[in-house]
N, C-alpha and C positions, 0 to 999 in steps of 0.2 A: 751257283757260286762255288769256286774252288777254294778249299781250305788248305793252307800251307802250314805244316807243323814242324817246328824246329826243336829237336831234342838235344839239349846242351848239357854235357856231362864232363866230369874231370878226367876219367880214365876209361880205356876200353874195358868193358864188362859192366860199367855202371848202368848202361841202358838195358842190359840183359838181366842183371841181378836186382834191378829196381822195377821201373814201370813197363817191363816188356809186354805184359798183357794189354796194357792200355795202348801202347804204340802199335801193337799188332792189330788190335781192334780198329784203330784209326785207319790204317792202310787198307784193311779189309772193307772199310766203308767208303773208300775212295779218296781219303786224305793223302796229300803229297807230303811225304816225310823226308826231312833233311836232318842228318845226324852230325853233331859236332862233338869232338873230343878234344879237350884242352891238351892232354899229354898222351904219350904212347904207353904209359904204365910201366916204364922201364925199371921202377923200383919195386915192382910187384914180386910175387913168388916165382921161383924159377926151379921147379922140382926136377926138371930134366937137364939142368945145367947148360942151356943153349947159350951160345956166345952173343946172339943178336936178339935179346928178349924183346926189345922195342919193335923190331920188324915182325917178329912172330906174333906179338900181341896185336899189332895193327892188322895183320892178316886175319887173326881170329875175329877182330872187330868188324872187318869188312864182310866176313862170312856171316856173322850174326846180323849185320845190317841188311844183307841180301835176303835173309829169311824173314826179317821184319818188313821187307818191302820198301826199303829206303830208296828214294830217287837220287840222293847224293850223300856223300860222306866227306867230312872236312876235319883234318887233323891240324891243330893250331901250332904244334911244335914246341910246347913248353915241356920242361923237365919235371917228371913225376916227383911230388913231395917238396917242391921248392916255391910254390906260388905265394905271392904276397900282394901288398897294396898297389904297387906300380903295375904289376902284371894284371891285376883286376881291371884297371883303367884301359890298358891296351887290349885285353881280351874283349871287353865290351865293344871297343872300336872294330875289332875283327869280326865279331858277331854281326854288328850292324852292316858291315860291308858284305858279308855272306848273304844276309837277308835281302839286301837291295839287289844283289846280283841274281839271286834265285827268283825274285819277283820280276825283274827285267821289264818293268813298266807294264806288266799285265794288269788289266782291269778286272773287276768282279772277283776279287780275292778277299779272303779273310786270313789273318795270320795269328797263330797261337804258338806259345812256347811251352815246353815241359823241361823242367830242370829239377834241382835238388833243394830240399828244405834248407832254410837259411841257417839252421844249426848244423848243416852238413850231414844229417842223418846219423852217421857214425861218429861225428865230431872231427873227421879228417879235414884239415885246413884246405886241401885242394877242393873238396866237395863244397865247402863254404864259399870259396872263391867262385866256383862254377855257378852256384845259385845266385850269388850277389851280382856277378857279372851279367848273368842272363837278365836279372831284374833291371840293372842299369841300362842295358841295351834296349830292353822292352820299352821302358818309359821314355828313353830318348827318341826311339823310333816313333812312338805314339805322339810325342810332341811335334814331330815333323809332319804329322797328318796321315801317316800310313795306317791302314786298317788293322790295328792291333786289337785283338779281341780279349785275350786273357793269358795269364801265365799260371801254369799249374806246377806247384812245387811238391815233388814226391816226398812223402813222409811215412813214418811208422805210426801205428796206433798203439795205445797203451796195452792192448791185448797182445800185440806183436813184440813189444819191448816193454816189459812190465816195470822195470826199474833201470836206473843208470848202470853203466858198465864201464869198468876201467881196465879191461883186458888189453886194450891197445892204447887209445887216447880216451879222453873223457867223452863218453857217449850218453846223451840224455835219454831219459825214459821216453817212450812214445807219447803221442798226443792223446788226451781224452777225446772221446768221440764227438763231444760238443765243440771241440776246436777244429775238427776236420770238416772241410767244405764239400768234398766230393769223394765218394768211394766207387771204384770200378771193379766189379766182380766178374771175372771172365774165366771161371774155373772150367768151363767146357773146353777151353784152349790149353789146358794144363800140359798136355803132351807136347804141343808146339813150343810152349814156353820153356819146358825143360830142354828141348832140343836146342833152342836158342842159347840157353845158359851154357850148355855143354860145348858150344862153339868155342868158348873161352877155356880151352883144354889146360893151358898152363895154370889157370886159377881154379882148377877142378876141386881142390879141397874146400875153397870158399863156397863154390856152388853146392857141393855135397852137404856142407854144414848148414847152408841156408835151407836147402830142401828138407833136411832132417829136422830143423827147428820149426819150420813153418808148414811143411806138408803142402797141401793144396792152397794154403794161404799165400804162397808166392804169386798166385793168380788174383789176389785181392789187393788192389792198389789204392792208397789213400793220398789225398792231395789237399794242400792249402792253396786256395785260388785267389789270385789278385787280378784286378782289371785296370 
């Protein structure tokens, strides 16, 4: 049976700075990975002052996707930092269309999603829209009879985020371990994960900060799992 995994995120770099280790482990085991980014990340950091940040960040995302072993990558074309309720509904429809196209009437498949915790991990509204749109698409597809197995929502543990943070927007503390359904520890892949993170060169300060804060913990991914 072929597993198809759809990684659904708000911005280029969310796949790398989040569950990259899990995505990499999946493709190494033969899973067919399809990456979806809602936006091009055009409101992100631009330390080099490039005129076409959206294009640059999408190129970085494609490079990261190649290293992750993605079979396809889909940019939905929404503008970074602007997502809301109406977008949420349209995004779910677009996700459903991509899934149906990638399946292409194949038999003997199983479908999984990975997206972001419903609190947005960092509290970013775009992240919240990504996670909720992924859930909406997942359950609507499941209702049609497609072989939807589970959706894993990437989150932080209380050890990784010990308390709330207000440096950017309101970021909740991480989940206690008894609220986390699955932990994937792929620290042997730490060098590959760092290389994938560094594909997002324009966002290098975020990558460096995350590596400094978590160390090898960037290769320990936690998930809330829904079926």
